[in-house]
C-alpha positions in Angstrom: 93.8 167.6 170.2 97.3 169.1 170.9 98.0 172.6 169.7 101.4 174.0 168.6 102.0 177.6 167.8 105.0 178.4 165.5 106.3 182.0 165.4 108.8 182.7 162.6 109.1 185.3 159.9 110.4 182.7 157.4 107.3 181.5 155.7 109.0 178.5 154.0 110.4 177.3 157.4 106.9 177.7 159.0 105.4 175.6 156.2 108.1 172.9 156.7 107.6 172.7 160.5 103.8 172.6 160.1 104.1 169.8 157.6 106.3 167.5 159.7 104.5 168.2 163.0 100.8 168.1 162.0 99.1 164.7 162.5 95.7 163.4 163.5 96.3 164.4 167.1 98.3 167.6 166.6 97.1 171.0 165.2 99.8 173.5 164.1 99.3 177.2 163.6 101.8 179.8 162.4 102.4 183.5 163.0 105.1 185.7 161.7 106.1 187.8 164.7 106.3 187.8 168.5 103.3 190.2 169.1 101.0 188.0 167.0 102.2 185.0 169.1 101.3 186.7 172.4 97.9 187.7 171.0 97.1 184.2 169.9 98.3 182.7 173.2 96.1 185.2 175.0 93.0 184.0 173.2 93.7 180.3 172.5 95.1 177.5 174.7 98.3 176.1 173.1 100.4 173.3 174.4 103.7 174.4 172.9 105.3 177.5 171.4 108.2 177.1 168.9 109.7 180.6 168.2 112.5 181.9 166.2 114.8 184.3 168.1 115.6 186.7 165.2 112.4 188.3 164.0 111.2 191.8 163.1 110.1 193.8 166.2 110.4 191.6 169.3 113.0 188.9 169.4 112.1 185.4 170.5 113.7 186.0 173.9 111.8 189.3 174.4 108.5 187.5 173.5 109.4 184.7 175.9 109.9 187.2 178.8 106.4 188.7 178.2 104.9 185.2 177.8 106.1 184.0 181.3 103.6 186.6 182.8 100.7 185.2 180.7 101.4 181.4 180.5 104.2 180.5 182.8 103.7 176.8 182.3 103.7 176.8 178.4 106.8 175.0 177.1 108.9 177.1 174.7 111.4 175.9 172.1 113.6 178.7 170.8 115.1 178.2 167.3 117.6 180.3 165.5 120.2 180.2 162.8 122.3 182.7 164.8 123.4 180.4 167.7 125.5 182.0 170.4 126.1 180.7 174.0 124.6 183.9 175.5 121.3 183.4 173.8 121.2 179.7 174.8 122.0 180.5 178.4 119.5 183.3 178.6 116.8 181.2 177.0 117.3 178.3 179.5 117.5 180.7 182.5 114.1 182.1 181.5 112.8 178.5 181.6 112.8 177.6 177.9 112.2 173.9 177.3 115.1 173.8 174.9 117.1 175.8 172.4 117.8 174.5 168.9 120.2 175.8 166.2 119.4 175.6 162.5 120.0 173.3 160.7 118.8 170.5 162.9 118.2 166.8 162.7 114.5 166.3 161.9 113.9 163.0 163.9 115.6 164.5 166.9 113.6 167.6 166.7 110.3 165.6 166.4 111.4 163.7 169.5 112.1 167.0 171.3 108.6 168.3 170.4 107.0 165.1 171.8 108.9 165.6 175.0 107.8 169.2 175.3 104.2 168.3 174.7 104.5 165.5 177.3 106.0 168.0 179.8 103.0 170.3 179.2 100.6 167.4 179.8 102.3 166.5 183.0 102.1 170.0 184.3 98.6 170.9 183.2 96.5 167.8 183.1 95.0 167.3 186.5 95.5 164.1 188.5 92.2 163.3 190.2 91.1 160.8 192.8 88.4 158.2 192.3 86.5 157.4 189.2 83.9 159.4 187.2 81.8 158.3 184.2 81.6 161.9 183.1 85.4 162.3 182.5 86.7 158.9 181.3 89.9 160.4 179.8 91.1 162.2 182.9 94.1 160.6 184.6 93.1 159.4 188.1 94.5 157.6 191.1 91.8 155.0 191.5 91.0 152.9 194.5 89.2 153.0 197.9 90.9 150.2 199.7 92.3 151.0 203.2 95.9 151.0 201.8 95.0 153.6 199.1 93.1 155.7 201.7 96.4 156.0 203.6 98.2 157.0 200.4 95.6 159.8 199.8 96.1 161.1 203.3 99.8 161.3 203.0 99.6 163.1 199.6 97.4 165.7 201.3 99.8 166.2 204.2 103.0 166.4 202.2 101.7 168.5 199.3 101.3 171.7 201.3 104.9 171.5 202.7 108.3 171.6 201.0 109.7 168.4 202.4 111.5 165.8 200.2 109.3 162.8 199.5 110.3 159.3 198.7 107.8 157.1 196.8 108.4 153.4 197.1 106.6 150.7 195.2 106.9 148.1 192.4 106.9 149.1 188.8 103.4 150.0 187.5 102.0 151.1 190.9 101.5 154.7 189.9 104.5 156.5 191.4 104.6 159.2 188.7 100.8 160.0 189.2 101.4 160.4 192.9 104.3 162.7 192.2 102.2 164.8 189.9 99.4 164.9 192.5 101.8 166.2 195.1 103.1 168.9 192.7 99.6 170.0 191.6 98.5 170.5 195.2 101.7 172.3 196.4 102.6 175.9 196.6 105.0 175.3 193.7 102.1 174.3 191.3 102.8 177.4 189.1 106.4 176.5 188.7 107.9 173.8 186.4 107.5 170.0 187.0 110.3 168.0 185.4 110.6 164.3 185.3 114.0 162.5 185.1 114.0 158.8 184.7 117.4 157.9 186.2 117.3 154.4 184.8 116.6 155.5 181.2 119.5 158.0 180.8 123.0 156.6 180.4 125.2 157.3 183.5 127.6 159.3 181.3 124.8 161.7 180.3 122.8 161.8 183.6 125.1 164.3 185.4 125.1 166.7 182.5 121.4 166.4 182.1 120.8 167.2 185.8 123.5 169.8 186.4 124.4 171.2 183.0 128.0 171.8 181.7 130.4 174.5 180.7 131.9 174.9 177.3 134.8 172.5 176.9 133.8 170.4 179.8 134.1 167.3 177.6 134.6 166.4 173.9 131.6 167.9 172.0 130.7 170.5 174.7 130.9 173.4 172.3 128.7 175.7 174.4 127.5 176.1 178.0 124.2 174.2 178.8 121.8 174.7 181.7 120.8 171.6 183.5 117.4 170.5 184.8 118.0 171.7 188.3 118.6 175.3 187.1 115.7 174.9 184.6 113.4 173.7 187.4 114.1 176.6 189.7 111.0 177.4 191.8 109.4 174.1 190.8 109.5 170.3 191.5 111.8 167.8 190.0 110.7 164.1 190.0 113.7 161.7 190.1 112.2 158.4 189.0 114.2 155.2 189.7 116.6 157.1 192.0 118.1 153.8 193.1 119.8 153.4 189.7 122.1 156.5 190.2 125.8 156.0 190.5 127.5 156.9 193.8 129.1 160.0 192.2 125.7 161.4 191.0 124.2 160.6 194.4 126.9 162.8 196.1 125.8 165.7 193.9 122.1 165.2 194.7 123.0 165.1 198.4 124.6 168.6 198.0 121.4 169.9 196.4 119.4 168.6 199.4 121.9 169.9 202.0 122.7 173.4 200.6 120.5 174.0 197.6 123.7 174.3 195.5 125.0 172.8 192.2 128.0 173.1 190.0 127.9 172.6 186.2 130.2 169.9 184.8 133.6 171.5 184.0 132.8 174.6 186.1 133.7 176.0 189.5 130.9 178.5 190.0 128.5 177.6 192.8 124.9 178.1 191.7 121.9 178.3 194.1 118.7 176.5 193.1 115.3 176.4 194.8 113.9 173.0 193.8 111.7 170.5 195.6 112.7 166.9 195.1 110.3 164.0 194.9 112.1 160.7 194.4 110.8 157.3 193.5 112.3 153.8 193.4 111.2 150.2 193.0 114.3 149.0 194.8 114.9 148.2 198.5 117.1 151.2 199.3 117.9 150.0 202.9 119.3 146.8 201.4 121.2 148.9 198.8 122.7 151.0 201.6 123.9 147.9 203.4 125.5 146.6 200.2 127.3 149.9 199.6 125.3 150.6 196.4 123.4 153.6 197.8 124.7 156.4 200.1 123.4 156.2 203.6 123.4 160.0 204.1 121.4 160.5 200.8 118.9 157.8 201.8 118.1 159.6 205.1 117.9 163.0 203.2 115.4 161.5 200.7 113.5 159.5 203.3 112.0 162.5 205.2 108.5 161.3 204.3 108.0 157.9 202.6 104.8 157.0 200.7 104.6 153.2 200.1 102.4 152.4 197.1 100.9 148.9 197.5 101.1 146.3 194.7 97.8 145.5 193.1 97.7 142.0 194.5 97.5 143.6 198.0 94.4 145.7 197.1 92.3 143.2 195.1 89.2 145.0 196.3 90.2 147.9 194.0 90.4 145.8 190.8 86.7 146.1 189.8 86.8 149.9 190.1 90.1 150.1 188.2 88.9 147.7 185.5 85.7 149.7 184.9 87.7 152.9 184.9 90.0 151.6 182.1 87.0 150.1 180.3 85.2 153.5 180.1 88.5 155.2 179.2 89.5 153.0 176.3 86.0 152.2 175.0 85.6 155.9 174.5 89.1 156.4 172.9 88.8 153.4 170.6 85.2 154.1 169.6 84.0 150.8 171.0 80.6 150.1 172.8 82.0 147.7 175.4 80.4 148.8 178.7 80.4 145.9 181.1 82.6 143.0 182.4 81.1 139.5 182.8 81.3 138.0 186.3 83.6 135.2 185.0 86.0 137.8 183.4 86.0 139.8 186.6 87.0 136.7 188.6 89.9 136.1 186.2 91.1 139.7 186.8 90.8 139.3 190.6 92.5 136.0 190.7 95.6 137.0 188.7 98.7 138.1 190.6 99.4 141.2 188.5 103.3 141.3 188.5 103.0 144.5 186.4 100.5 146.0 188.8 98.0 148.8 187.6 99.9 149.4 184.4 99.5 145.7 183.4 95.8 145.8 184.3 95.4 148.9 182.1 97.1 147.1 179.1 95.1 144.0 179.7 91.8 145.9 179.6 92.8 147.9 176.5 93.9 144.7 174.7 90.6 143.0 175.5 88.6 146.0 174.1 90.7 146.0 170.9 90.3 142.3 170.2 86.8 141.9 171.7 83.4 142.5 170.3 79.9 143.4 171.6 79.1 145.3 174.8 80.4 142.8 177.4 84.1 142.0 178.1 84.2 138.2 178.2 87.0 135.8 179.5 88.1 134.9 176.0 89.1 138.5 175.3 91.6 138.5 178.2 95.2 137.5 177.8 97.8 138.2 180.5 101.3 139.6 180.0 103.1 137.0 182.1 103.6 133.5 180.6 104.2 130.4 182.7 107.9 129.7 183.5 109.5 127.4 181.0 107.4 128.8 178.1 109.4 132.0 177.9 112.0 132.3 175.1 114.4 135.2 175.0 113.1 138.2 173.1 115.6 137.6 170.3 114.6 133.9 170.0 110.9 134.8 170.1 111.3 137.5 167.4 113.3 135.1 165.3 110.7 132.3 165.6 107.8 134.7 164.9 109.6 136.1 161.8 110.4 132.7 160.5 106.8 131.6 160.8 105.5 134.8 159.2 107.9 134.6 156.2 107.1 130.9 155.6 103.4 131.6 155.7 103.7 134.5 153.4 105.8 132.6 150.9 103.4 129.7 151.0 100.5 132.1 150.4 102.4 133.8 147.5 102.9 130.5 145.8 99.4 129.3 146.4 97.7 132.6 145.2 100.3 133.3 142.5 101.0 136.8 143.8 103.6 137.4 141.0 100.9 136.8 138.3 98.7 139.5 140.0 101.5 142.0 140.1 101.6 141.9 143.9 105.0 142.6 145.5 105.4 140.4 148.6 108.0 142.7 150.2 105.6 145.7 149.9 102.9 143.5 151.3 105.0 142.6 154.4 105.9 146.3 154.9 102.3 147.3 154.7 101.3 144.7 157.2 104.1 145.7 159.6 103.0 149.4 159.4 99.4 148.6 159.8 100.1 146.4 162.9 102.4 149.1 164.4 99.7 151.7 164.0 97.2 149.4 165.7 99.5 148.7 168.6 100.1 152.5 169.2 96.5 153.5 168.8 97.3 155.4 165.5 100.1 157.5 167.1 102.5 158.0 164.2 105.6 159.0 166.2 105.3 156.0 168.6 104.6 153.7 165.6 107.8 155.1 163.9 109.8 154.4 167.0 108.4 150.8 167.2 109.5 150.3 163.6 112.9 152.0 164.0 112.2 154.7 161.3 111.6 158.4 161.3 108.0 159.8 161.5 108.6 161.4 158.1 109.5 158.0 156.6 106.4 156.5 158.2 104.2 159.3 156.8 105.4 158.6 153.3 104.7 154.9 153.6 101.2 155.6 155.1 100.4 157.6 152.0 102.0 155.0 149.7 99.8 152.2 151.1 96.7 154.5 151.6 96.5 153.5 155.3 
């Protein structure tokens, strides 16, 4: 259960936030001042603090300064109706996760809260090695093959130093888990750990996300913003998919590695930062250098120590251990009693090529548990992500065909069962079925289900109540 503490002297606003943030996986508690917030955090483990800056007694910033001595890793979102650049800058320099001015967009705020909770999980949830039947929910790097033993040795060697590390491997091989393991075993483990997916952020936004910007740097820059490098001072920043950066952004990353300095967009002030970089890529950077798509000087700066993560097809001997680890993990989470895998099913798993690597194996086991029955995972419960070539339609074509089939079947059923006579609304029925399926696919996680459906979580909550789901 995730726990959020809200500190605000506005009782109505506290009630509003509690209503939109509480769900089956999230507990929300409220207090009316900074001292009560510090007292509660001293006694209870919270995953996020949302605090108003203007309160009787201590301000939000004053509370935050004291909090850093008690819980330095606790993400903090500061909210105020009295937004000034000075408060925003001071909040981010102290290490706030973000700063929000009232009124704000609710879906965007919900997204921000999810990101903060995820940041807390990445920093605090330990990454362990090997498997354990006692702690099935704990994230682990699993495998005892010779190739994985080499990975473990390198993690141990680089963790205690401050060298830059480059993680290379196909998608789904566990690069983020390895980055977290390096962070958690380093001298920087009490500092921030920030993940930036360079492929997921548009190039026009990536530089401002990393380095921040000055007021007036571009249209819409109405105040100065601190970037992730400043925010991560004293910690570790994980640059995932670093091979997707533009050459311009690469030059700025090179400067950080060479001199520990950055400049905000639109500014001329040189800012010193103390950040360790762990980078990851699924691309061949040597080839990218030859093709002029990646800077050679940056490649050699990143490539101080390289850890190559083997694809799953090259460590087939680890598949049984991984499969049973995921079986225990998801049987527990999904309330199922499945506890073993038949020899035929295990042979299927070992003979498949796993283009999606460990992530695909995880999804395959989870899907088998959901659709299966009984205590044994059988071959008929297994379906692989990759389809044979020639059978794959584009996603738009596949969606269109699936929707056509669904609509035709529903209309046939409506005529056959005379839904109109029974006062059943076929549109409502379709909406109910879509929501039910989205909740099943996301394990009941309402925000992820809302994203899948393209609606806000508030809208989804209303529909869940409407259909009594």
